[in-house]
VOGU-3710 file (C-alpha; in Angstrom, 3 decimals, decimal comma):
1> mdnnhgyffk> 7,963/-3,801/13,747  11,073/-5,979/14,001  10,772/-9,098/11,822  14,308/-10,428/12,125  13,568/-13,080/14,750  11,739/-15,676/12,665  8,259/-14,886/13,906  5,324/-12,815/12,762  2,006/-11,547/14,093  -1,475/-11,992/12,654
11> iatncnefer> -5,155/-12,205/13,526  -6,310/-15,767/14,196  -8,655/-16,976/11,470  -8,816/-20,785/11,438  -9,795/-23,681/13,682  -6,213/-24,883/14,184  -5,206/-21,506/15,547  -8,226/-21,380/17,841  -7,402/-24,854/19,147  -3,893/-23,717/20,053
21> ihqlnyqtfs> -5,282/-20,530/21,593  -7,398/-22,658/23,959  -4,300/-24,676/24,884  -2,162/-21,597/25,595  -5,062/-20,075/27,509  -5,143/-23,167/29,733  -1,371/-23,300/30,226  -1,313/-19,662/31,319  -4,531/-19,103/33,256  -5,144/-22,559/34,749
31> eeipqhekne> -1,697/-24,076/35,262  0,589/-21,054/35,712  -1,825/-18,440/37,114  -4,505/-20,258/39,159  -7,370/-18,183/37,823  -9,359/-21,136/36,390  -9,809/-24,792/37,325  -7,652/-27,460/35,694  -9,185/-30,109/33,432  -8,178/-33,312/31,662
41> qkklvdsfhh> -8,471/-31,783/28,174  -5,893/-29,107/29,079  -7,934/-26,569/27,157  -9,572/-23,388/28,338  -12,181/-21,819/26,075  -12,699/-18,195/27,034  -16,242/-17,235/27,980  -16,107/-14,437/25,372  -14,423/-16,577/22,709  -16,976/-15,863/19,980
51> entyiicikd> -16,689/-12,116/20,568  -12,888/-12,032/20,711  -10,477/-11,010/18,002  -7,205/-12,821/18,725  -3,853/-11,321/17,807  -1,321/-14,144/17,761  2,424/-14,590/17,323  3,678/-17,419/15,115  7,202/-18,860/15,116  8,088/-21,846/12,934
61> deligmvavr> 4,381/-22,701/12,630  4,008/-22,681/16,438  1,637/-20,299/18,215  3,800/-18,772/20,936  1,835/-15,708/22,055  -1,609/-14,154/21,988  -3,820/-11,332/23,149  -7,595/-10,943/22,689  -9,612/-7,790/21,916  -13,388/-7,279/22,213
71> dnrpfsldrk> -15,640/-4,221/22,281  -18,985/-5,589/23,489  -20,150/-4,203/26,837  -20,222/-5,035/29,628  -16,510/-5,822/29,737  -15,276/-8,393/32,207  -13,572/-5,457/33,929  -16,931/-3,633/34,132  -18,221/-6,569/36,179  -15,255/-6,422/38,543
81> igaiedslpi> -14,967/-2,668/39,255  -18,162/-1,190/37,826  -18,352/0,906/34,666  -14,768/1,650/33,672  -15,697/5,274/32,813  -16,246/5,924/36,519  -12,636/5,025/37,383  -10,626/6,094/34,345  -8,742/9,409/34,669  -9,588/10,295/31,037
91> sinrpcevrl> -12,786/10,749/29,056  -13,479/8,052/26,468  -15,784/7,514/23,497  -15,080/4,077/22,039  -13,327/1,658/24,411  -12,273/-1,931/23,933  -11,112/-4,581/26,352  -7,835/-6,458/26,042  -7,653/-9,891/27,651  -5,716/-13,145/27,703
101> lavkkefrng> -2,263/-11,686/27,115  -0,073/-14,762/27,181  3,297/-15,880/25,845  4,877/-19,319/26,222  7,540/-19,285/28,938  10,485/-20,040/26,655  9,677/-17,002/24,480  9,234/-14,368/27,189  12,196/-12,268/26,161  10,221/-9,065/25,757
111> rvfvglaqfl> 10,255/-9,025/21,953  7,065/-11,034/21,597  5,230/-8,917/24,184  6,414/-5,737/22,459  5,343/-7,083/19,068  1,897/-7,962/20,401  1,609/-4,459/21,865  2,618/-2,856/18,575  0,123/-4,935/16,599  -2,545/-4,226/19,236
121> aqyclekgyd> -1,979/-0,471/19,033  -2,189/-0,453/15,222  -5,302/-2,641/15,281  -7,058/-0,440/17,858  -6,285/2,729/15,885  -7,571/1,105/12,698  -10,818/0,112/14,445  -11,261/3,601/15,913  -10,883/2,658/19,590  -9,651/5,488/21,809
131> vavisgtvrq> -8,777/3,391/24,878  -8,035/-0,254/25,659  -8,430/-1,608/29,187  -6,939/-4,770/30,660  -6,670/-6,682/33,948  -2,913/-7,060/34,196  -1,410/-9,715/36,436  0,710/-8,084/39,121  3,503/-10,515/38,193  4,103/-8,588/34,956
141> lklynqmgfq> 3,362/-4,943/35,809  6,754/-3,778/34,528  6,109/-5,504/31,212  2,650/-3,940/30,885  4,200/-0,546/31,528  6,717/-1,139/28,729  3,745/-1,816/26,455  2,158/1,513/27,431  -0,491/0,371/29,914  -1,136/2,662/32,899
151> pfakmtgtee> -2,754/1,539/36,189  -6,120/2,824/37,376  -8,743/1,731/39,947  -8,257/-0,891/42,667  -6,810/-4,370/42,224  -9,052/-7,359/41,661  -8,755/-11,139/42,018  -7,409/-13,313/44,822  -4,170/-13,310/46,763  -2,884/-16,078/44,471
161> alfqpmyltk> -3,983/-14,243/41,328  -4,059/-10,466/41,747  -4,850/-8,215/38,782  -4,362/-4,496/38,258  -6,844/-2,657/36,000  -4,815/-0,754/33,385  -5,546/1,371/30,326  -3,778/2,056/27,030  -4,247/5,076/24,750  -2,489/6,272/21,632
171> etfeaslagr> -0,525/8,712/23,768  0,539/6,208/26,444  1,562/3,707/23,760  3,649/6,244/21,853  5,437/7,239/25,077  6,177/3,599/25,981  9,154/1,454/25,030  7,005/-0,458/22,519  5,805/2,782/20,939  9,218/4,416/20,792
181> ilhpaipflp> 10,828/1,498/18,965  7,948/1,023/16,505  9,181/1,977/13,056  6,753/3,183/10,373  5,782/0,474/7,934  8,041/0,384/4,873  6,015/1,110/1,718  6,402/-1,064/-1,377  3,532/0,809/-3,015  3,200/2,505/-6,407
191> gpvqisdgvr> 1,713/5,352/-4,386  1,956/6,815/-1,833  5,680/6,180/-1,980  8,711/6,643/0,229  9,304/10,386/0,614  12,769/11,723/1,386  13,380/14,051/4,332  14,300/16,831/1,897  11,008/16,535/0,021  9,065/16,442/3,307
201> aalmgrpysh> 10,835/19,546/4,552  10,094/21,387/1,312  6,389/20,555/1,570  6,201/21,882/5,123  7,569/25,340/4,257  5,474/28,467/4,598  3,061/28,748/1,628  3,302/31,730/-0,694  1,283/33,103/-3,601  1,315/31,350/-6,959
211> rtkgflekln> 1,292/34,820/-8,553  4,765/35,748/-7,305  7,894/35,879/-9,433  9,546/33,309/-7,155  6,766/30,798/-7,766  7,035/31,193/-11,538  10,805/30,716/-11,379  10,453/27,486/-9,369  7,736/26,206/-11,690  9,799/26,960/-14,807
221> rikdllcdlt> 12,766/25,177/-13,253  10,592/22,109/-12,710  9,284/22,255/-16,278  12,808/22,446/-17,668  13,878/19,447/-15,595  10,811/17,411/-16,601  11,401/18,167/-20,277  15,046/17,139/-19,917  13,981/13,866/-18,268  11,602/13,018/-21,107
231> nskhvqvllg> 13,122/14,687/-24,170  10,036/16,893/-24,500  9,723/20,484/-25,709  6,852/21,566/-23,462  5,129/20,413/-20,286  2,194/21,882/-18,390  1,927/21,293/-14,645  -1,629/20,858/-13,329  -3,015/20,890/-9,809  -4,714/17,489/-9,750
241> sgtlanevva> -4,222/13,761/-10,190  -3,195/11,724/-13,229  -6,869/11,321/-14,063  -7,051/15,071/-14,631  -4,030/14,943/-16,956  -5,638/12,151/-18,993  -8,885/14,133/-19,148  -6,868/16,994/-20,632  -5,494/14,608/-23,286  -8,981/13,313/-24,072
251> aqlslikgrg> -10,211/16,887/-24,437  -7,452/17,643/-26,969  -8,318/14,474/-28,903  -11,924/15,652/-29,117  -10,689/18,492/-31,361  -9,085/16,101/-33,857  -11,078/14,802/-36,816  -11,029/11,133/-37,666  -11,012/8,021/-35,541  -8,729/6,836/-32,750
261> lilangefgs> -7,428/3,538/-31,399  -6,921/2,794/-27,691  -4,729/-0,100/-26,576  -5,911/-1,788/-23,362  -4,189/-4,704/-21,619  -4,747/-3,724/-17,981  -6,764/-1,622/-15,571  -5,352/1,708/-16,671  -5,795/1,011/-20,369  -9,438/0,286/-19,560
271> rlveqaqrqg> -9,651/3,617/-17,739  -8,448/5,399/-20,883  -11,314/3,726/-22,725  -13,809/4,999/-20,156  -12,402/8,522/-20,261  -12,578/8,526/-24,067  -16,189/7,338/-23,932  -17,127/10,065/-21,468  -15,568/12,670/-23,792  -17,604/11,277/-26,677
281> lnfdvlekew> -14,516/10,387/-28,741  -14,788/8,319/-31,908  -12,454/5,336/-31,482  -11,794/1,607/-31,623  -10,269/-0,550/-28,881  -7,625/-3,237/-29,134  -8,117/-5,182/-25,929  -5,915/-8,037/-24,772  -5,674/-10,213/-21,688  -4,051/-8,395/-18,799
291> gqafskeeiv> -0,285/-8,708/-19,016  -0,249/-9,774/-22,673  1,893/-7,806/-25,149  0,578/-6,127/-28,303  2,032/-7,181/-31,653  2,465/-4,908/-34,644  0,086/-7,072/-36,674  -2,691/-6,773/-34,090  -2,366/-3,010/-33,852  -2,211/-2,428/-37,604
301> eklsnkstwi> -5,192/-4,705/-38,168  -7,306/-2,518/-35,854  -6,444/0,679/-37,730  -8,737/2,059/-40,413  -8,295/4,624/-43,155  -9,947/7,098/-40,776  -7,498/6,504/-37,928  -5,774/9,707/-36,844  -4,616/9,001/-33,276  -3,567/6,179/-30,955
311> wavhsetstg> -3,582/6,195/-27,128  -1,900/3,702/-24,800  -0,447/3,176/-21,338  3,329/2,893/-21,319  3,893/1,216/-17,923  0,680/-0,613/-17,000  0,753/-0,511/-13,197  -2,016/-3,070/-12,726  0,139/-5,889/-14,124  3,707/-4,588/-14,215
321> mlndltlikr> 3,568/-4,710/-18,011  5,798/-2,379/-20,034  4,213/-1,836/-23,422  6,686/-1,521/-26,292  7,131/2,227/-26,796  9,508/1,800/-29,730  6,975/-0,374/-31,555  4,057/1,986/-30,923  6,126/4,984/-31,993  7,108/3,233/-35,219
331> iaeeyslklc> 3,491/2,395/-36,036  2,372/5,951/-35,260  5,021/7,358/-37,560  4,354/4,864/-40,360  0,595/5,502/-40,353  0,749/9,241/-39,546  -1,003/8,857/-36,203  -0,864/11,278/-33,292  0,508/9,195/-30,417  -0,718/9,800/-26,867
341> ldcissigam> 0,754/8,011/-23,852  -0,086/7,536/-20,198  3,417/7,650/-18,679  2,211/8,058/-15,109  4,142/5,019/-13,867  7,211/5,355/-16,048  8,393/8,944/-15,496  11,148/8,795/-12,900  11,395/5,009/-13,012  13,300/4,611/-16,295
351> eldlsgvfla> 14,794/6,561/-19,153  11,975/7,954/-21,247  12,143/9,494/-24,722  8,891/11,235/-25,658  10,179/12,590/-28,976  7,561/11,903/-31,624  4,797/11,688/-28,987  1,863/14,068/-29,432  0,697/14,149/-25,793  1,871/12,285/-22,689
361> tgvsgkalra> 0,878/12,383/-19,031  2,701/11,993/-15,733  2,303/12,682/-12,010  4,313/13,923/-9,064  3,517/11,057/-6,746  4,831/7,789/-8,156  8,432/7,219/-9,280  9,307/10,901/-8,959  8,674/10,357/-5,238  7,098/13,702/-4,473
371> ftglsfvfhh> 3,635/14,099/-2,950  0,492/13,211/-4,853  -1,329/16,312/-6,082  0,338/17,502/-9,292  0,126/16,069/-12,781  1,749/16,848/-16,125  0,903/16,945/-19,811  3,912/16,821/-22,174  3,744/18,077/-25,753  5,977/19,351/-28,547
381> hevapssaip> 3,581/21,650/-30,387  2,080/25,035/-29,566  -1,447/24,675/-28,174  -4,069/27,419/-28,395  -7,101/27,631/-26,079  -10,391/26,265/-27,408  -13,858/27,401/-26,361  -15,116/23,907/-27,233  -13,374/22,467/-24,137  -14,191/23,130/-20,452
391> kyidlgvymv> -11,624/25,649/-19,303  -10,137/23,547/-16,494  -9,123/20,786/-18,918  -8,059/23,001/-21,823  -4,339/22,455/-22,411  -4,166/25,678/-24,419  -5,307/27,693/-21,403  -2,440/26,217/-19,373  0,081/26,949/-22,112  -0,775/30,619/-22,581
401> kdsipfshss> -0,808/31,116/-18,802  2,548/29,380/-18,154  0,773/26,540/-16,278  -0,786/29,021/-13,813  -4,281/29,759/-15,120  -5,788/28,881/-11,727  -4,689/28,573/-8,102  -1,583/26,458/-7,534  0,173/25,094/-4,468  3,583/26,513/-3,601
411> nfieallvav> 4,107/23,657/-1,138  3,580/20,983/-3,793  5,846/22,865/-6,199  8,634/23,221/-3,627  8,460/19,505/-2,804  8,347/18,481/-6,453  11,381/20,599/-7,278  13,485/18,825/-4,642  12,246/15,434/-5,888  12,886/16,097/-9,579
421> esitpetyrk> 16,354/17,518/-8,908  17,275/14,204/-7,263  16,453/12,067/-10,345  19,677/10,838/-11,984  20,785/7,832/-14,053  21,735/6,282/-10,697  18,045/6,457/-9,736  17,091/4,333/-12,727  19,901/1,881/-12,039  18,776/1,347/-8,428
431> isethqwlrn> 15,152/0,789/-9,466  16,215/-1,706/-12,122  18,480/-3,563/-9,678  15,753/-3,703/-7,027  13,319/-5,032/-9,618  15,701/-7,719/-10,847  16,659/-8,770/-7,303  13,000/-9,119/-6,331  12,152/-10,916/-9,544  14,911/-13,486/-9,050
441> nlkhfgyhli> 14,099/-13,993/-5,379  10,347/-14,333/-5,878  10,841/-16,838/-8,691  13,216/-18,761/-6,405  10,391/-18,997/-3,865  8,147/-20,391/-6,604  5,785/-17,456/-7,121  4,065/-16,928/-10,448  4,847/-13,473/-11,856  2,292/-11,994/-14,240
451> tsnknnspmi> 4,663/-10,479/-16,790  7,570/-12,082/-18,612  11,120/-10,848/-18,145  10,965/-9,368/-21,657  7,925/-7,143/-21,059  8,158/-6,168/-17,413  8,273/-2,630/-16,123  11,067/-1,982/-13,605  8,589/0,006/-11,549  6,511/-2,868/-10,112
461> ltielpkavs> 6,115/-6,650/-9,871  2,812/-8,516/-9,792  2,494/-11,879/-8,006  -0,382/-14,288/-8,457  -0,830/-16,076/-5,137  -2,130/-19,657/-4,833  -5,935/-19,723/-4,989  -6,077/-21,383/-1,578  -4,888/-18,216/0,173  -6,223/-14,667/-0,001
471> syeigkvlhy> -3,915/-11,968/-1,348  -5,883/-9,447/0,703  -5,398/-11,360/3,962  -1,708/-11,981/3,238  -1,285/-8,278/2,517  -2,941/-7,362/5,820  -0,557/-9,631/7,729  2,479/-8,048/6,083  1,035/-4,593/6,753  0,727/-5,297/10,470
481> ngyllhfese> 4,262/-6,692/10,441  5,780/-3,556/8,961  5,611/-3,870/5,162  3,075/-2,149/2,932  2,531/-4,098/-0,276  -0,084/-3,220/-2,891  -3,090/-5,516/-2,394  -6,205/-3,482/-1,587  -7,237/-2,307/-5,071  -10,360/-4,076/-6,269
491> ylrqrnwmqi> -8,752/-5,273/-9,503  -6,006/-6,986/-7,479  -8,426/-8,588/-5,025  -10,532/-9,967/-7,880  -7,480/-11,751/-9,336  -5,822/-12,704/-6,031  -2,792/-10,645/-7,022  -0,319/-8,754/-4,901  2,184/-6,144/-6,070  5,590/-4,962/-4,923
501> acigdystat> 6,729/-1,573/-6,194  10,474/-1,077/-6,713  10,711/2,711/-6,563  11,755/3,129/-2,931  15,243/3,297/-1,494  15,578/-0,232/-0,112  18,580/-2,020/1,341  19,227/-5,642/0,428  18,551/-6,570/4,066  15,105/-4,946/3,872
511> letmtnllyq> 14,287/-6,768/0,631  15,426/-10,076/2,100  13,414/-9,634/5,292  10,269/-8,614/3,398  10,402/-11,461/0,848  11,279/-14,026/3,519  8,342/-12,845/5,604  6,023/-13,039/2,587  7,150/-16,601/1,913  6,825/-17,515/5,596
521> vvtyelkqlq> 3,287/-16,151/5,840  2,057/-17,741/2,593  3,639/-21,099/3,496  2,124/-20,970/6,970  -1,369/-20,218/5,626  -1,134/-23,071/3,114  -0,113/-25,470/5,885  -3,031/-24,299/8,022  -5,414/-24,938/5,159  -3,995/-28,424/4,593
531> astskllneg> -4,275/-29,218/8,309  -7,886/-28,011/8,437  -8,772/-30,038/5,342  -7,170/-33,171/6,801  -9,015/-32,687/10,070  -12,368/-32,358/8,293  -11,679/-35,469/6,208  -10,735/-37,462/9,313  -13,828/-36,294/11,169  -15,953/-37,208/8,162
541> a> -14,417/-40,671/8,012
//
C-alpha cells in the first residue's frame, strides 16, 4: 500500500471517529446522493451502525474516506434483490456486505478509493470472507471496477439514485487495478524475514534424496561456511527450529556432572530456564529485569564450587539486548566453566567469534535470511552418541552421521546455501547502519527504547509505547498500511512494546516512510484519546 501521500487507513475505534463517520455519511448519502432525507444535525447514523466495521482513511487528523463491512444476514442487498446467492454467478460460503463507500470530494483522486479497496481486501481475507457484495452508485461504476467489483443482478434504487449490485472476490480484486498495484507488506520482523529471489528460487527446486552424494556435498559446504562465520570447528545442522537446537544443548548438559548457571534477562533466557528444568538439569538462575545488563560481580556471586557450566542468550530478541560475550567468555575461562550460548538472533547479524564456547545454537530463519526450518549446534570437541539421551536430540548421533541421521530437506538446504553464501562484512555493516539510523530517528520522535546504546543488539530495536495507546492496535494499523512490525507476541503485548528488526534490505526512503507513519499513527491515536477525554469531562460538567 502506498503511504507517501500523508494519509493512512485504519479501523474506526473511538467516538470521535464515529461522529465524523456520521457526518461523512450525511454529506454523501443525503446531500450529494439523495438516498436519505436531510436533517438539521447534518448527521446520518446508518441503520446497521452497531453491526458495521468501518475502514477509514485519515489525513492530517481529518477523516476523508470510509467504507463499512458487516456479515450479519439479511444484508440490505438481500432485502432489495432477494438472497444474493440466487443472483451471484459464483458459489459462496461466507459472504459479507460492503456499504457506505464514501470519500470527501476534494480527495477523490483515486488513491484513497484504491487504498480503501486494498485495506478491504486484506481485511476480508483475514476474516475468512470469500465474497463481498455492494450496491454501487452508477455514478462511480468505473471506480468500482478499478477496485475489483463486478456487476451482477438488476439495478436498484430510484432514477435520482440508481445502484448496481456488485461483488468482489480474491480473484477479481487481484485482477483489478487496486490488486495489481498492491505491494506485499514490508517485513521488519525477526522472523519470518525478507527472503531474496535467489533463496526463494533455490527453495522451489525439485527435491532430491538426502542420501545422495550431491546432498552431502551441499550440506558440507554449508557447514564449512557456518564455521567460518563463527570461528567454530564443528557444526551440526538439524531439521527443526531453534528450540530443538537448545534441547540438544540441554541434553548434552545433562551428561555433565556438577551444577550450572543460566543467565536470564528476557523472554528467551527464561525459555532456557524452562528447557533446563524439563531436562532435569541441576542449576541456578541469575535473573535480571528485562533489558538490564549482567555485571561480572553478579555472575561470579551466583557461582558455586560445584559450578561446571554456564548458559546464556547472546542477542536477546525480546528486548534487543546484546549480552556481553567477551565478559561471559572471560568468566567461563577464569572459573573453568563450559560456556553454552543461544546465538539464534546473532548469527548473520554481526561478527561472531565462538572460540572458547562449548556449545552454541543458531537457526536458518533470522539474520541468515533463509527459510525457517533448520537449526544448528556449534561445537569444538568430538561428541560421541549417548544412550542416556533420546536419539533425536543426541548431538553425538548427528556428528557420527555427518548431520544426516534422519530425513532432511534438500529444499531447505539449497535455500540455506544461497543465503549463507551471501553473508559478507557488508551485510553486517548494512544491518548496523540500519539499526543506528532507526535508533536516531526513533529517539528524535521521542520514543523510549528499552536498551541503552551500549548494550543494544544491531538485530532489533524495542520501543515502549505510551500507556495510553495499544502497541497491538498500532501494529495492526501499520500492518494494514504495508509494514509488518513485531507486536503480536504475548510478551510484547503484556509490556506494550513494539519491535523493529533491522535485518532486511531497506532503503532510506522505506525507513523514513515507515517511521513517519508510525509517528503519525501514534500521534493521531493520542490526540483521539485526548479529544475523547475532553468530551467526557465537558459532558460531565
